[in-house]
PARO-40318 format. One record per residue: residue number from 1; x, y, z of N, C-alpha, C in turn. Coordinates in Angstrom, 3 decimals, padded with zeros to 6 digits. Layout:
volum pos:NUM; n.px:X; n.py:Y; n.pz:Z; ca.px:X; ca.py:Y; ca.pz:Z; c.px:X; c.py:Y; c.pz:Z $
...
END
This chain:
volum pos:1; n.px:084.972; n.py:133.898; n.pz:057.801; ca.px:084.172; ca.py:132.780; ca.pz:058.272; c.px:082.750; c.py:132.923; c.pz:057.754 $
volum pos:2; n.px:082.210; n.py:131.807; n.pz:057.385; ca.px:080.836; ca.py:131.815; ca.pz:056.909; c.px:079.885; c.py:131.984; c.pz:058.086 $
volum pos:3; n.px:078.700; n.py:132.428; n.pz:057.742; ca.px:077.677; ca.py:132.640; ca.pz:058.775; c.px:077.380; c.py:131.345; c.pz:059.515 $
volum pos:4; n.px:077.363; n.py:130.243; n.pz:058.834; ca.px:077.095; ca.py:128.930; ca.pz:059.462; c.px:078.174; c.py:128.588; c.pz:060.479 $
volum pos:5; n.px:079.433; n.py:128.824; n.pz:060.162; ca.px:080.540; ca.py:128.527; ca.pz:061.086; c.px:080.485; c.py:129.422; c.pz:062.332 $
volum pos:6; n.px:080.114; n.py:130.685; n.pz:062.121; ca.px:079.976; ca.py:131.596; ca.pz:063.259; c.px:078.887; c.py:131.102; c.pz:064.215 $
volum pos:7; n.px:077.804; n.py:130.622; n.pz:063.663; ca.px:076.701; ca.py:130.107; ca.pz:064.474; c.px:077.144; c.py:128.872; c.pz:065.272 $
volum pos:8; n.px:077.882; n.py:127.969; n.pz:064.646; ca.px:078.364; ca.py:126.760; ca.pz:065.328; c.px:079.323; c.py:127.136; c.pz:066.456 $
volum pos:9; n.px:080.224; n.py:128.082; n.pz:066.226; ca.px:081.162; ca.py:128.529; ca.pz:067.268; c.px:080.388; c.py:129.169; c.pz:068.416 $
volum pos:10; n.px:079.395; n.py:129.989; n.pz:068.109; ca.px:078.577; ca.py:130.630; ca.pz:069.140; c.px:077.849; c.py:129.582; c.pz:069.985 $
volum pos:11; n.px:077.293; n.py:128.564; n.pz:069.344; ca.px:076.588; ca.py:127.497; ca.pz:070.077; c.px:077.561; c.py:126.733; c.pz:070.967 $
volum pos:12; n.px:078.746; n.py:126.410; n.pz:070.473; ca.px:079.744; ca.py:125.671; ca.pz:071.276; c.px:080.201; c.py:126.493; c.pz:072.485 $
volum pos:13; n.px:080.444; n.py:127.784; n.pz:072.285; ca.px:080.851; ca.py:128.651; ca.pz:073.399; c.px:079.719; c.py:128.747; c.pz:074.421 $
volum pos:14; n.px:078.478; n.py:128.866; n.pz:073.951; ca.px:077.324; ca.py:128.931; ca.pz:074.849; c.px:077.159; c.py:127.664; c.pz:075.667 $
volum pos:15; n.px:077.292; n.py:126.513; n.pz:075.019; ca.px:077.179; ca.py:125.234; ca.pz:075.740; c.px:078.305; c.py:125.070; c.pz:076.755 $
volum pos:16; n.px:079.504; n.py:125.510; n.pz:076.411; ca.px:080.628; ca.py:125.441; ca.pz:077.348; c.px:080.362; c.py:126.337; c.pz:078.564 $
volum pos:17; n.px:079.837; n.py:127.529; n.pz:078.333; ca.px:079.531; ca.py:128.439; ca.pz:079.441; c.px:078.446; c.py:127.859; c.pz:080.338 $
volum pos:18; n.px:077.412; n.py:127.274; n.pz:079.754; ca.px:076.344; ca.py:126.652; ca.pz:080.548; c.px:076.888; c.py:125.478; c.pz:081.350 $
volum pos:19; n.px:077.739; n.py:124.659; n.pz:080.746; ca.px:078.352; ca.py:123.522; ca.pz:081.453; c.px:079.212; c.py:123.975; c.pz:082.622 $
volum pos:20; n.px:079.998; n.py:125.030; n.pz:082.417; ca.px:080.852; ca.py:125.557; ca.pz:083.489; c.px:080.006; c.py:126.110; c.pz:084.634 $
volum pos:21; n.px:078.945; n.py:126.842; n.pz:084.295; ca.px:078.065; ca.py:127.390; ca.pz:085.337; c.px:077.403; c.py:126.271; c.pz:086.130 $
volum pos:22; n.px:076.944; n.py:125.226; n.pz:085.453; ca.px:076.330; ca.py:124.076; ca.pz:086.126; c.px:077.330; c.py:123.399; c.pz:087.050 $
volum pos:23; n.px:078.546; n.py:123.218; n.pz:086.603; ca.px:079.587; ca.py:122.578; ca.pz:087.418; c.px:079.868; c.py:123.404; c.pz:088.680 $
volum pos:24; n.px:079.940; n.py:124.730; n.pz:088.533; ca.px:080.185; ca.py:125.598; ca.pz:089.696; c.px:079.028; c.py:125.552; c.pz:090.691 $
volum pos:25; n.px:077.801; n.py:125.565; n.pz:090.205; ca.px:076.629; ca.py:125.528; ca.pz:091.091; c.px:076.564; c.py:124.200; c.pz:091.831 $
volum pos:26; n.px:076.766; n.py:123.099; n.pz:091.132; ca.px:076.726; ca.py:121.783; ca.pz:091.782; c.px:077.857; c.py:121.627; c.pz:092.797 $
volum pos:27; n.px:079.022; n.py:122.182; n.pz:092.513; ca.px:080.132; ca.py:122.148; ca.pz:093.466; c.px:079.801; c.py:122.923; c.pz:094.737 $
volum pos:28; n.px:079.138; n.py:124.071; n.pz:094.584; ca.px:078.740; ca.py:124.867; ca.pz:095.757; c.px:077.707; c.py:124.116; c.pz:096.587 $
volum pos:29; n.px:076.750; n.py:123.444; n.pz:095.942; ca.px:075.761; ca.py:122.652; ca.pz:096.677; c.px:076.430; c.py:121.525; c.pz:097.444 $
volum pos:30; n.px:077.367; n.py:120.843; n.pz:096.812; ca.px:078.029; ca.py:119.700; ca.pz:097.444; c.px:078.788; c.py:120.143; c.pz:098.687 $
volum pos:31; n.px:079.436; n.py:121.313; n.pz:098.618; ca.px:080.222; ca.py:121.794; ca.pz:099.758; c.px:079.360; c.py:122.311; c.pz:100.896 $
volum pos:32; n.px:078.163; n.py:122.783; n.pz:100.609; ca.px:077.316; ca.py:123.389; ca.pz:101.636; c.px:076.173; c.py:122.504; c.pz:102.093 $
volum pos:33; n.px:076.103; n.py:121.300; n.pz:101.623; ca.px:075.034; ca.py:120.388; ca.pz:102.003; c.px:075.319; c.py:119.816; c.pz:103.391 $
volum pos:34; n.px:074.372; n.py:120.004; n.pz:104.320; ca.px:074.547; ca.py:119.545; ca.pz:105.697; c.px:073.367; c.py:118.641; c.pz:106.055 $
volum pos:35; n.px:073.648; n.py:117.401; n.pz:106.451; ca.px:072.605; ca.py:116.448; ca.pz:106.789; c.px:072.300; c.py:116.471; c.pz:108.279 $
volum pos:36; n.px:071.100; n.py:115.998; n.pz:108.639; ca.px:070.640; ca.py:115.952; ca.pz:110.023; c.px:070.677; c.py:114.504; c.pz:110.511 $
volum pos:37; n.px:071.163; n.py:114.302; n.pz:111.743; ca.px:071.182; ca.py:112.988; ca.pz:112.369; c.px:070.681; c.py:113.112; c.pz:113.804 $
volum pos:38; n.px:070.030; n.py:112.069; n.pz:114.286; ca.px:069.575; ca.py:112.033; ca.pz:115.674; c.px:070.695; c.py:111.438; c.pz:116.534 $
volum pos:39; n.px:070.641; n.py:111.623; n.pz:117.858; ca.px:071.647; ca.py:110.999; ca.pz:118.717; c.px:071.712; c.py:109.475; c.pz:118.563 $
volum pos:40; n.px:070.574; n.py:108.829; n.pz:118.297; ca.px:070.573; ca.py:107.379; ca.pz:118.088; c.px:071.363; c.py:107.019; c.pz:116.840 $
volum pos:41; n.px:071.203; n.py:107.789; n.pz:115.773; ca.px:071.951; ca.py:107.523; ca.pz:114.548; c.px:073.437; c.py:107.789; c.pz:114.742 $
volum pos:42; n.px:073.775; n.py:108.813; n.pz:115.507; ca.px:075.190; ca.py:109.109; ca.pz:115.772; c.px:075.801; c.py:107.987; c.pz:116.611 $
volum pos:43; n.px:075.066; n.py:107.511; n.pz:117.610; ca.px:075.566; ca.py:106.416; ca.pz:118.451; c.px:075.729; c.py:105.131; c.pz:117.644 $
volum pos:44; n.px:074.890; n.py:104.944; n.pz:116.626; ca.px:074.979; ca.py:103.756; ca.pz:115.768; c.px:076.028; c.py:103.928; c.pz:114.671 $
volum pos:45; n.px:076.784; n.py:105.027; n.pz:114.704; ca.px:077.852; ca.py:105.334; ca.pz:113.747; c.px:077.339; c.py:105.504; c.pz:112.320 $
volum pos:46; n.px:076.106; n.py:106.021; n.pz:112.171; ca.px:075.561; ca.py:106.308; ca.pz:110.854; c.px:075.983; c.py:107.683; c.pz:110.358 $
volum pos:47; n.px:076.448; n.py:108.533; n.pz:111.254; ca.px:076.847; ca.py:109.893; ca.pz:110.888; c.px:078.274; c.py:109.889; c.pz:110.343 $
volum pos:48; n.px:078.584; n.py:110.816; n.pz:109.432; ca.px:079.945; ca.py:110.878; ca.pz:108.888; c.px:080.933; c.py:111.365; c.pz:109.943 $
volum pos:49; n.px:082.150; n.py:110.839; n.pz:109.907; ca.px:083.143; ca.py:111.220; ca.pz:110.909; c.px:084.014; c.py:112.386; c.pz:110.450 $
volum pos:50; n.px:084.080; n.py:112.658; n.pz:109.163; ca.px:084.973; ca.py:113.709; ca.pz:108.682; c.px:084.233; c.py:114.851; c.pz:107.997 $
volum pos:51; n.px:082.912; n.py:114.918; n.pz:108.158; ca.px:082.121; ca.py:115.964; ca.pz:107.525; c.px:081.243; c.py:116.665; c.pz:108.554 $
volum pos:52; n.px:080.865; n.py:117.878; n.pz:108.229; ca.px:079.956; ca.py:118.636; ca.pz:109.071; c.px:078.537; c.py:118.109; c.pz:108.905 $
volum pos:53; n.px:077.829; n.py:117.954; n.pz:110.013; ca.px:076.424; ca.py:117.552; ca.pz:109.977; c.px:075.715; c.py:118.181; c.pz:111.166 $
volum pos:54; n.px:074.410; n.py:117.997; n.pz:111.214; ca.px:073.605; ca.py:118.542; ca.pz:112.311; c.px:073.074; c.py:117.413; c.pz:113.178 $
volum pos:55; n.px:073.050; n.py:117.674; n.pz:114.469; ca.px:072.469; ca.py:116.735; ca.pz:115.419; c.px:071.392; c.py:117.505; c.pz:116.180 $
volum pos:56; n.px:070.270; n.py:116.854; n.pz:116.407; ca.px:069.183; ca.py:117.555; ca.pz:117.076; c.px:068.483; c.py:116.680; c.pz:118.093 $
volum pos:57; n.px:067.894; n.py:117.326; n.pz:119.056; ca.px:067.153; ca.py:116.638; ca.pz:120.102; c.px:066.910; c.py:117.597; c.pz:121.255 $
volum pos:58; n.px:066.750; n.py:117.036; n.pz:122.417; ca.px:066.514; ca.py:117.832; ca.pz:123.624; c.px:067.811; c.py:117.991; c.pz:124.397 $
volum pos:59; n.px:067.999; n.py:119.165; n.pz:124.988; ca.px:069.146; ca.py:119.385; ca.pz:125.868; c.px:068.821; c.py:118.674; c.pz:127.175 $
volum pos:60; n.px:069.621; n.py:117.688; n.pz:127.528; ca.px:069.342; ca.py:116.876; ca.pz:128.712; c.px:069.465; c.py:117.714; c.pz:129.979 $
volum pos:61; n.px:068.497; n.py:117.559; n.pz:130.865; ca.px:068.495; ca.py:118.299; ca.pz:132.130; c.px:069.707; c.py:117.936; c.pz:132.974 $
volum pos:62; n.px:070.314; n.py:118.945; n.pz:133.587; ca.px:071.445; ca.py:118.732; ca.pz:134.484; c.px:072.788; c.py:118.586; c.pz:133.798 $
volum pos:63; n.px:072.865; n.py:118.755; n.pz:132.486; ca.px:074.134; ca.py:118.562; ca.pz:131.791; c.px:074.780; c.py:119.851; c.pz:131.319 $
volum pos:64; n.px:074.093; n.py:120.966; n.pz:131.424; ca.px:074.614; ca.py:122.238; ca.pz:130.927; c.px:075.675; c.py:122.778; c.pz:131.880 $
volum pos:65; n.px:076.921; n.py:122.857; n.pz:131.392; ca.px:078.047; ca.py:123.333; ca.pz:132.206; c.px:078.841; c.py:124.352; c.pz:131.397 $
volum pos:66; n.px:079.288; n.py:125.416; n.pz:132.067; ca.px:080.124; ca.py:126.435; ca.pz:131.422; c.px:081.544; c.py:126.326; c.pz:131.944 $
volum pos:67; n.px:082.523; n.py:126.434; n.pz:131.031; ca.px:083.928; ca.py:126.421; ca.pz:131.426; c.px:084.321; c.py:127.787; c.pz:131.985 $
volum pos:68; n.px:085.505; n.py:127.861; n.pz:132.563; ca.px:085.977; ca.py:129.087; ca.pz:133.206; c.px:086.152; c.py:130.239; c.pz:132.223 $
volum pos:69; n.px:086.384; n.py:129.953; n.pz:130.939; ca.px:086.588; ca.py:131.033; ca.pz:129.974; c.px:085.301; c.py:131.796; c.pz:129.655 $
volum pos:70; n.px:084.156; n.py:131.267; n.pz:130.054; ca.px:082.880; ca.py:131.950; ca.pz:129.865; c.px:082.239; c.py:131.724; c.pz:128.506 $
volum pos:71; n.px:082.977; n.py:131.194; n.pz:127.539; ca.px:082.422; ca.py:130.958; ca.pz:126.204; c.px:082.188; c.py:129.482; c.pz:125.898 $
volum pos:72; n.px:082.994; n.py:128.614; n.pz:126.484; ca.px:082.869; ca.py:127.183; ca.pz:126.200; c.px:081.748; c.py:126.585; c.pz:127.042 $
volum pos:73; n.px:080.833; n.py:125.907; n.pz:126.356; ca.px:079.675; ca.py:125.307; ca.pz:127.006; c.px:079.666; c.py:123.817; c.pz:126.683 $
volum pos:74; n.px:079.382; n.py:123.016; n.pz:127.699; ca.px:079.265; ca.py:121.566; ca.pz:127.527; c.px:077.870; c.py:121.141; c.pz:127.960 $
volum pos:75; n.px:077.248; n.py:120.296; n.pz:127.146; ca.px:075.924; ca.py:119.771; ca.pz:127.455; c.px:075.719; c.py:118.499; c.pz:126.672 $
volum pos:76; n.px:074.609; n.py:117.828; n.pz:126.901; ca.px:074.288; ca.py:116.600; ca.pz:126.177; c.px:072.970; c.py:116.762; c.pz:125.445 $
volum pos:77; n.px:072.922; n.py:116.222; n.pz:124.240; ca.px:071.704; ca.py:116.217; ca.pz:123.438; c.px:071.167; c.py:114.793; c.pz:123.448 $
volum pos:78; n.px:069.859; n.py:114.654; n.pz:123.702; ca.px:069.256; ca.py:113.331; ca.pz:123.794; c.px:067.999; c.py:113.251; c.pz:122.944 $
volum pos:79; n.px:067.698; n.py:112.033; n.pz:122.496; ca.px:066.412; ca.py:111.770; ca.pz:121.847; c.px:065.625; c.py:110.774; c.pz:122.698 $
volum pos:80; n.px:065.921; n.py:110.727; n.pz:123.957; ca.px:065.366; ca.py:109.862; ca.pz:125.005; c.px:065.848; c.py:108.425; c.pz:124.919 $
volum pos:81; n.px:066.496; n.py:108.036; n.pz:123.836; ca.px:067.062; ca.py:106.694; ca.pz:123.740; c.px:068.580; c.py:106.734; c.pz:123.895 $
volum pos:82; n.px:069.229; n.py:107.700; n.pz:123.277; ca.px:070.681; ca.py:107.854; ca.pz:123.344; c.px:071.030; c.py:109.302; c.pz:123.629 $
volum pos:83; n.px:072.231; n.py:109.485; n.pz:124.175; ca.px:072.700; ca.py:110.816; ca.pz:124.539; c.px:074.088; c.py:111.026; c.pz:123.951 $
volum pos:84; n.px:074.304; n.py:112.218; n.pz:123.378; ca.px:075.602; ca.py:112.564; ca.pz:122.799; c.px:076.110; c.py:113.828; c.pz:123.490 $
volum pos:85; n.px:077.354; n.py:113.809; n.pz:124.024; ca.px:077.916; ca.py:115.018; ca.pz:124.619; c.px:078.288; c.py:116.030; c.pz:123.530 $
volum pos:86; n.px:078.050; n.py:117.311; n.pz:123.819; ca.px:078.308; ca.py:118.383; ca.pz:122.857; c.px:079.176; c.py:119.441; c.pz:123.530 $
volum pos:87; n.px:080.150; n.py:119.965; n.pz:122.791; ca.px:080.983; ca.py:121.073; ca.pz:123.249; c.px:080.816; c.py:122.202; c.pz:122.240 $
volum pos:88; n.px:080.531; n.py:123.396; n.pz:122.738; ca.px:080.344; ca.py:124.555; ca.pz:121.872; c.px:081.082; c.py:125.745; c.pz:122.460 $
volum pos:89; n.px:081.814; n.py:126.456; n.pz:121.607; ca.px:082.516; ca.py:127.653; ca.pz:122.059; c.px:081.907; c.py:128.838; c.pz:121.323 $
volum pos:90; n.px:081.202; n.py:129.663; n.pz:122.079; ca.px:080.544; ca.py:130.825; ca.pz:121.497; c.px:079.397; c.py:131.269; c.pz:122.374 $
volum pos:91; n.px:078.627; n.py:132.208; n.pz:121.853; ca.px:077.485; ca.py:132.741; ca.pz:122.586; c.px:076.252; c.py:131.934; c.pz:122.210 $
volum pos:92; n.px:075.548; n.py:131.441; n.pz:123.217; ca.px:074.348; ca.py:130.627; ca.pz:122.989; c.px:073.151; c.py:131.512; c.pz:122.652 $
volum pos:93; n.px:072.190; n.py:130.994; n.pz:121.890; ca.px:070.960; ca.py:131.747; ca.pz:121.639; c.px:070.202; c.py:131.980; c.pz:122.948 $
volum pos:94; n.px:069.400; n.py:133.030; n.pz:122.997; ca.px:068.650; ca.py:133.375; ca.pz:124.211; c.px:067.682; c.py:132.276; c.pz:124.626 $
volum pos:95; n.px:067.110; n.py:131.560; n.pz:123.672; ca.px:066.111; ca.py:130.533; ca.pz:123.980; c.px:066.718; c.py:129.181; c.pz:124.336 $
volum pos:96; n.px:068.035; n.py:129.093; n.pz:124.378; ca.px:068.702; ca.py:127.825; ca.pz:124.682; c.px:068.603; c.py:127.545; c.pz:126.176 $
volum pos:97; n.px:067.957; n.py:126.424; n.pz:126.532; ca.px:067.807; ca.py:126.030; ca.pz:127.935; c.px:067.760; c.py:124.516; c.pz:128.027 $
volum pos:98; n.px:067.987; n.py:124.006; n.pz:129.237; ca.px:067.862; ca.py:122.567; ca.pz:129.470; c.px:066.412; c.py:122.142; c.pz:129.292 $
volum pos:99; n.px:066.229; n.py:120.960; n.pz:128.747; ca.px:064.889; ca.py:120.425; ca.pz:128.561; c.px:064.204; c.py:120.910; c.pz:127.294 $
volum pos:100; n.px:064.849; n.py:121.772; n.pz:126.540; ca.px:064.279; ca.py:122.288; ca.pz:125.304; c.px:065.023; c.py:121.728; c.pz:124.101 $
volum pos:101; n.px:064.380; n.py:121.810; n.pz:122.949; ca.px:064.976; ca.py:121.311; ca.pz:121.724; c.px:066.060; c.py:122.224; c.pz:121.192 $
volum pos:102; n.px:067.051; n.py:121.620; n.pz:120.557; ca.px:068.093; ca.py:122.383; ca.pz:119.895; c.px:068.645; c.py:121.572; c.pz:118.735 $
volum pos:103; n.px:069.275; n.py:122.269; n.pz:117.821; ca.px:069.984; ca.py:121.646; ca.pz:116.714; c.px:071.381; c.py:122.229; c.pz:116.724 $
volum pos:104; n.px:072.397; n.py:121.356; n.pz:116.712; ca.px:073.790; ca.py:121.789; ca.pz:116.715; c.px:074.442; c.py:121.350; c.pz:115.413 $
volum pos:105; n.px:075.253; n.py:122.221; n.pz:114.843; ca.px:075.958; ca.py:121.904; ca.pz:113.606; c.px:077.441; c.py:121.854; c.pz:113.891 $
volum pos:106; n.px:078.101; n.py:120.791; n.pz:113.463; ca.px:079.531; ca.py:120.640; ca.pz:113.695; c.px:080.010; c.py:119.278; c.pz:113.259 $
volum pos:107; n.px:081.029; n.py:118.774; n.pz:113.946; ca.px:081.640; ca.py:117.479; ca.pz:113.609; c.px:081.765; c.py:116.625; c.pz:114.861 $
volum pos:108; n.px:081.767; n.py:115.325; n.pz:114.649; ca.px:081.954; ca.py:114.384; ca.pz:115.757; c.px:083.454; c.py:114.131; c.pz:115.917 $
volum pos:109; n.px:083.937; n.py:114.168; n.pz:117.136; ca.px:085.349; ca.py:113.914; ca.pz:117.396; c.px:085.616; c.py:112.426; c.pz:117.547 $
volum pos:110; n.px:086.880; n.py:112.067; n.pz:117.573; ca.px:087.268; ca.py:110.658; ca.pz:117.728; c.px:086.890; c.py:110.131; c.pz:119.106 $
volum pos:111; n.px:086.676; n.py:111.041; n.pz:120.077; ca.px:086.293; ca.py:110.642; ca.pz:121.427; c.px:084.781; c.py:110.474; c.pz:121.588 $
volum pos:112; n.px:084.011; n.py:110.678; n.pz:120.498; ca.px:082.559; ca.py:110.526; ca.pz:120.558; c.px:081.831; c.py:111.791; c.pz:120.969 $
volum pos:113; n.px:082.567; n.py:112.867; n.pz:121.187; ca.px:081.973; ca.py:114.151; ca.pz:121.546; c.px:081.699; c.py:114.941; c.pz:120.273 $
volum pos:114; n.px:080.556; n.py:115.610; n.pz:120.243; ca.px:080.190; ca.py:116.433; ca.pz:119.100; c.px:080.699; c.py:117.847; c.pz:119.350 $
volum pos:115; n.px:081.553; n.py:118.354; n.pz:118.466; ca.px:082.107; ca.py:119.696; ca.pz:118.589; c.px:081.331; c.py:120.619; c.pz:117.655 $
volum pos:116; n.px:080.491; n.py:121.463; n.pz:118.243; ca.px:079.567; ca.py:122.296; ca.pz:117.476; c.px:080.195; c.py:123.625; c.pz:117.077 $
volum pos:117; n.px:079.874; n.py:124.049; n.pz:115.860; ca.px:080.264; ca.py:125.374; ca.pz:115.372; c.px:079.103; c.py:126.349; c.pz:115.490 $
volum pos:118; n.px:077.889; n.py:125.795; n.pz:115.522; ca.px:076.695; ca.py:126.624; ca.pz:115.544; c.px:075.615; c.py:125.908; c.pz:116.344 $
volum pos:119; n.px:074.862; n.py:126.670; n.pz:117.149; ca.px:073.748; ca.py:126.135; ca.pz:117.935; c.px:072.490; c.py:126.900; c.pz:117.551 $
volum pos:120; n.px:071.428; n.py:126.155; n.pz:117.291; ca.px:070.140; ca.py:126.775; ca.pz:116.979; c.px:069.117; c.py:126.252; c.pz:117.984 $
volum pos:121; n.px:068.405; n.py:127.154; n.pz:118.612; ca.px:067.368; ca.py:126.776; ca.pz:119.573; c.px:066.018; c.py:127.000; c.pz:118.927 $
volum pos:122; n.px:065.041; n.py:126.188; n.pz:119.340; ca.px:063.703; ca.py:126.387; ca.pz:118.780; c.px:063.157; c.py:127.721; c.pz:119.243 $
volum pos:123; n.px:062.326; n.py:128.343; n.pz:118.397; ca.px:061.904; ca.py:129.706; ca.pz:118.697; c.px:060.600; c.py:129.808; c.pz:119.471 $
volum pos:124; n.px:059.831; n.py:128.762; n.pz:119.584; ca.px:058.679; ca.py:128.755; ca.pz:120.479; c.px:058.367; c.py:127.317; c.pz:120.861 $
volum pos:125; n.px:057.431; n.py:127.141; n.pz:121.775; ca.px:057.186; ca.py:125.794; ca.pz:122.281; c.px:056.469; c.py:124.887; c.pz:121.292 $
volum pos:126; n.px:055.937; n.py:125.439; n.pz:120.200; ca.px:055.226; ca.py:124.622; ca.pz:119.225; c.px:056.117; c.py:124.131; c.pz:118.099 $
volum pos:127; n.px:057.285; n.py:124.733; n.pz:117.922; ca.px:058.130; ca.py:124.389; ca.pz:116.775; c.px:059.237; c.py:123.426; c.pz:117.170 $
volum pos:128; n.px:059.455; n.py:122.450; n.pz:116.308; ca.px:060.625; ca.py:121.585; ca.pz:116.395; c.px:060.932; c.py:121.181; c.pz:114.965 $
volum pos:129; n.px:062.198; n.py:121.152; n.pz:114.568; ca.px:062.499; ca.py:120.732; ca.pz:113.209; c.px:061.877; c.py:119.360; c.pz:112.940 $
volum pos:130; n.px:061.305; n.py:119.150; n.pz:111.757; ca.px:060.625; ca.py:117.883; ca.pz:111.467; c.px:061.516; c.py:116.664; c.pz:111.699 $
volum pos:131; n.px:062.809; n.py:116.798; n.pz:111.348; ca.px:063.726; ca.py:115.666; ca.pz:111.529; c.px:063.892; c.py:115.334; c.pz:113.013 $
volum pos:132; n.px:063.992; n.py:116.368; n.pz:113.847; ca.px:064.151; ca.py:116.145; ca.pz:115.285; c.px:062.886; c.py:115.536; c.pz:115.876 $
volum pos:133; n.px:061.721; n.py:115.993; n.pz:115.429; ca.px:060.461; ca.py:115.437; ca.pz:115.935; c.px:060.342; c.py:113.963; c.pz:115.561 $
volum pos:134; n.px:060.690; n.py:113.627; n.pz:114.324; ca.px:060.650; ca.py:112.212; ca.pz:113.897; c.px:061.619; c.py:111.368; c.pz:114.705 $
volum pos:135; n.px:062.827; n.py:111.891; n.pz:114.923; ca.px:063.834; ca.py:111.150; ca.pz:115.686; c.px:063.357; c.py:110.900; c.pz:117.109 $
volum pos:136; n.px:062.738; n.py:111.900; n.pz:117.736; ca.px:062.224; ca.py:111.724; ca.pz:119.093; c.px:061.096; c.py:110.700; c.pz:119.121 $
volum pos:137; n.px:060.204; n.py:110.753; n.pz:118.125; ca.px:059.110; ca.py:109.782; ca.pz:118.062; c.px:059.641; c.py:108.364; c.pz:117.875 $
volum pos:138; n.px:060.639; n.py:108.197; n.pz:116.998; ca.px:061.219; ca.py:106.872; ca.pz:116.777; c.px:061.911; c.py:106.364; c.pz:118.036 $
volum pos:139; n.px:062.599; n.py:107.245; n.pz:118.731; ca.px:063.288; ca.py:106.846; ca.pz:119.961; c.px:062.287; c.py:106.414; c.pz:121.019 $
volum pos:140; n.px:061.149; n.py:107.123; n.pz:121.122; ca.px:060.119; ca.py:106.740; ca.pz:122.093; c.px:059.521; c.py:105.382; c.pz:121.730 $
volum pos:141; n.px:059.311; n.py:105.148; n.pz:120.418; ca.px:058.798; ca.py:103.852; ca.pz:119.971; c.px:059.786; c.py:102.736; c.pz:120.301 $
volum pos:142; n.px:061.090; n.py:102.999; n.pz:120.118; ca.px:062.114; ca.py:101.989; ca.pz:120.431; c.px:062.130; c.py:101.700; c.pz:121.928 $
volum pos:143; n.px:061.945; n.py:102.719; n.pz:122.758; ca.px:061.889; ca.py:102.521; ca.pz:124.205; c.px:060.705; c.py:101.631; c.pz:124.577 $
volum pos:144; n.px:059.556; n.py:101.841; n.pz:123.935; ca.px:058.383; ca.py:101.015; ca.pz:124.205; c.px:058.645; c.py:099.562; c.pz:123.846 $
volum pos:145; n.px:059.309; n.py:099.343; n.pz:122.694; ca.px:059.626; ca.py:097.977; ca.pz:122.269; c.px:060.588; c.py:097.323; c.pz:123.254 $
volum pos:146; n.px:061.606; n.py:098.065; n.pz:123.696; ca.px:062.571; ca.py:097.520; ca.pz:124.659; c.px:061.881; c.py:097.184; c.pz:125.980 $
volum pos:147; n.px:061.004; n.py:098.081; n.pz:126.450; ca.px:060.295; ca.py:097.843; ca.pz:127.705; c.px:059.392; c.py:096.619; c.pz:127.594 $
volum pos:148; n.px:058.695; n.py:096.443; n.pz:126.459; ca.px:057.832; ca.py:095.264; ca.pz:126.290; c.px:058.654; c.py:093.989; c.pz:126.265 $
volum pos:149; n.px:059.828; n.py:094.056; n.pz:125.591; ca.px:060.687; ca.py:092.877; ca.pz:125.528; c.px:061.204; c.py:092.523; c.pz:126.916 $
volum pos:150; n.px:061.567; n.py:093.542; n.pz:127.696; ca.px:062.045; ca.py:093.295; ca.pz:129.060; c.px:060.942; c.py:092.690; c.pz:129.926 $
volum pos:151; n.px:059.719; n.py:093.201; n.pz:129.794; ca.px:058.592; ca.py:092.662; ca.pz:130.555; c.px:058.321; c.py:091.212; c.pz:130.156 $
volum pos:152; n.px:058.378; n.py:090.920; n.pz:128.861; ca.px:058.161; ca.py:089.556; ca.pz:128.384; c.px:059.230; c.py:088.619; c.pz:128.916 $
volum pos:153; n.px:060.479; n.py:089.096; n.pz:128.932; ca.px:061.574; ca.py:088.265; ca.pz:129.438; c.px:061.410; c.py:087.988; c.pz:130.930 $
volum pos:154; n.px:060.910; n.py:088.985; n.pz:131.679; ca.px:060.710; ca.py:088.803; ca.pz:133.101; c.px:059.621; c.py:087.776; c.pz:133.369 $
volum pos:155; n.px:058.535; n.py:087.809; n.pz:132.590; ca.px:057.446; ca.py:086.856; ca.pz:132.811; c.px:057.865; c.py:085.457; c.pz:132.393 $
volum pos:156; n.px:058.691; n.py:085.333; n.pz:131.380; ca.px:059.155; ca.py:084.005; ca.pz:130.966; c.px:060.114; c.py:083.395; c.pz:131.978 $
volum pos:157; n.px:060.889; n.py:084.240; n.pz:132.645; ca.px:061.873; ca.py:083.728; ca.pz:133.592; c.px:061.216; c.py:083.317; c.pz:134.922 $
volum pos:158; n.px:059.987; n.py:083.755; n.pz:135.163; ca.px:059.322; ca.py:083.417; ca.pz:136.438; c.px:058.757; c.py:082.068; c.pz:136.424 $
END
């Protein structure tokens, strides 16, 4: 083989190896990509039904219940506008409490319950994931709009 042909074969093999590596890396990203949704988005059916995603908000007061097996925990996550029931089987983080922020990773069931594989609690009172903070702010804004509309409707009906 001439030197020129060897160089062309080397370049083709190199490009094939780079293409294969790129395909493997992109496939790994696609499989491990997890999106965040608020309870309002989940209630509006914006979340995927057959894929893993994260839901975040506040653990609603009075909803934390433990099953008899000691590992299964049921609670509700809220963004003050909507509430989604969550079921988790495992050991909860030490900072997990009612009234505090949490992010749960898992899938939504056909019954509307979120079945979590992993629970993450915020690590201090100043931190909240940016997505959860935005979702809570949007939910509070929506509540204000609903309350103003209700007040306007009441004054018009009088």
